[in-house]
C-alpha positions as CSV (number, residue, x, y, z in Angstrom):
1,M,35.8,-4.8,10.6
2,S,32.5,-7.3,10.5
3,E,30.7,-8.1,7.5
4,I,27.7,-6.3,8.8
5,E,29.8,-3.1,9.3
6,G,31.0,-3.5,5.5
7,I,27.6,-3.7,4.3
8,V,26.7,-0.2,6.3
9,D,30.0,1.5,5.0
10,D,29.0,0.3,1.3
11,L,25.5,1.7,2.0
12,L,26.6,4.9,3.2
13,N,29.5,5.0,0.3
14,E,26.9,4.2,-2.5
15,E,23.7,6.3,-1.4
16,Q,24.9,9.9,-0.2
17,N,21.8,10.8,0.9
18,V,21.6,8.4,3.8
19,H,23.2,10.0,6.8
20,G,22.3,7.6,9.5
21,V,22.2,3.6,9.7
22,A,20.9,1.3,12.4
23,I,20.3,-2.4,12.1
24,I,17.9,-4.3,14.4
25,S,17.9,-8.0,14.8
26,K,14.9,-10.4,14.5
27,N,15.0,-10.6,18.1
28,G,14.9,-6.7,18.6
29,K,18.3,-6.0,19.7
30,L,20.4,-2.9,18.1
31,V,23.1,-5.1,16.1
32,T,25.0,-2.0,15.3
33,Q,24.3,1.7,14.3
34,T,26.5,4.8,12.7
35,S,28.3,6.8,15.5
36,N,26.0,10.0,14.3
37,W,22.7,8.3,15.4
38,D,21.6,6.4,18.5
39,L,18.6,4.7,18.2
40,T,18.8,3.1,21.9
41,N,16.0,4.9,23.4
42,D,13.7,4.4,20.4
43,L,14.3,0.7,19.7
44,D,10.9,-0.4,21.7
45,L,8.8,2.0,19.4
46,L,10.6,0.7,16.1
47,N,10.0,-2.9,17.4
48,E,6.5,-2.2,17.8
49,L,6.2,-0.7,14.4
50,L,8.0,-3.9,13.1
51,G,6.0,-6.2,14.7
52,Q,2.6,-4.9,13.7
53,K,0.9,-7.0,11.2
54,L,-1.6,-4.8,9.5
55,E,-5.0,-6.4,8.3
56,L,-6.1,-4.7,4.9
57,G,-7.0,-1.1,5.2
58,A,-5.7,-0.8,8.8
59,K,-3.3,2.2,9.2
60,G,-1.4,1.2,12.3
61,I,1.3,3.3,13.8
62,S,0.9,7.0,12.4
63,S,3.8,8.6,13.7
64,L,7.0,7.8,15.8
65,T,9.8,10.1,17.1
66,V,13.1,9.3,16.7
67,Q,16.3,11.0,18.5
68,G,13.4,13.8,19.1
69,I,12.3,14.1,15.7
70,K,8.3,13.2,14.7
71,Y,8.0,11.5,11.7
72,M,4.8,11.0,9.9
73,I,4.3,7.4,8.7
74,V,3.5,7.8,5.1
75,E,3.9,4.3,3.8
76,N,3.4,1.1,6.1
77,T,3.9,-2.2,4.0
78,E,5.7,-5.6,4.8
79,E,8.4,-4.3,2.5
80,R,8.9,-0.8,3.8
81,K,7.8,1.7,6.2
82,I,8.6,5.5,5.4
83,G,8.3,8.3,7.8
84,T,8.9,12.0,7.0
85,N,9.4,15.0,9.3
86,I,6.6,17.8,8.1
87,T,9.0,20.3,9.3
88,G,11.6,19.2,7.1
89,K,14.2,17.4,9.5
90,G,14.5,14.5,7.1
91,H,13.0,11.1,6.7
92,L,13.2,7.5,8.0
93,I,13.1,4.5,5.9
94,V,12.6,1.1,7.7
95,C,13.5,-1.7,5.6
96,P,12.1,-4.9,7.3
97,I,14.5,-7.9,7.1
98,P,13.5,-10.4,5.7
99,I,10.8,-8.7,3.9
100,G,7.8,-8.9,6.4
101,G,10.1,-9.9,9.1
102,T,11.1,-8.3,12.5
103,G,14.5,-7.2,11.8
104,A,15.2,-4.2,10.1
105,L,17.5,-1.9,8.5
106,V,16.9,1.7,9.6
107,C,18.0,4.7,7.8
108,Y,18.0,8.3,8.4
109,I,17.5,10.2,5.1
110,N,19.0,13.6,4.3
111,P,15.9,16.3,4.7
112,Q,17.0,17.8,1.2
113,T,16.1,14.9,-0.7
114,G,13.0,12.6,-0.8
115,P,13.0,9.0,0.7
116,R,11.9,7.5,-2.3
117,D,15.4,8.6,-4.2
118,C,17.1,6.2,-1.5
119,L,14.3,3.7,-1.3
120,F,15.7,1.0,-4.0
121,T,19.4,1.1,-2.7
122,T,18.2,0.9,1.1
123,Q,16.0,-2.2,0.2
124,E,18.9,-3.6,-1.9
125,F,20.9,-3.3,0.9
126,A,18.8,-4.8,3.5
127,I,18.6,-7.9,1.4
128,K,22.2,-8.3,1.6
129,L,21.7,-8.2,5.8
130,E,19.2,-10.9,5.6
131,K,21.6,-13.7,6.5
132,F,23.3,-11.9,9.2
133,V,20.4,-10.5,11.2
């Protein structure tokens, strides 16, 4: 098992509401993803979201569809991008690696919980990935 896979396993063990994980490298390639979640077809849009440098007051991408589920972007900062599905199908947390960078830890969050409940833990694990991505 690689160090990256170990970090993903630790994240899944520590935060029970993270149900899917993917890691995108700084050059926009998929490094790894959990077997229950395939972001291959959604990578271009996620890279576009990561590549946006928003001017003060700019909104940027307002929604994105990942694995056929549409998420409204409710927060888009250098530290985090949070999407939520308004019909109750879950949430996305995208933590850029490094902060403001083009790599990312992408997590699918349990629909029964709020994305902010998992935010601190996911950001903490994104920092652990910085030297690998």
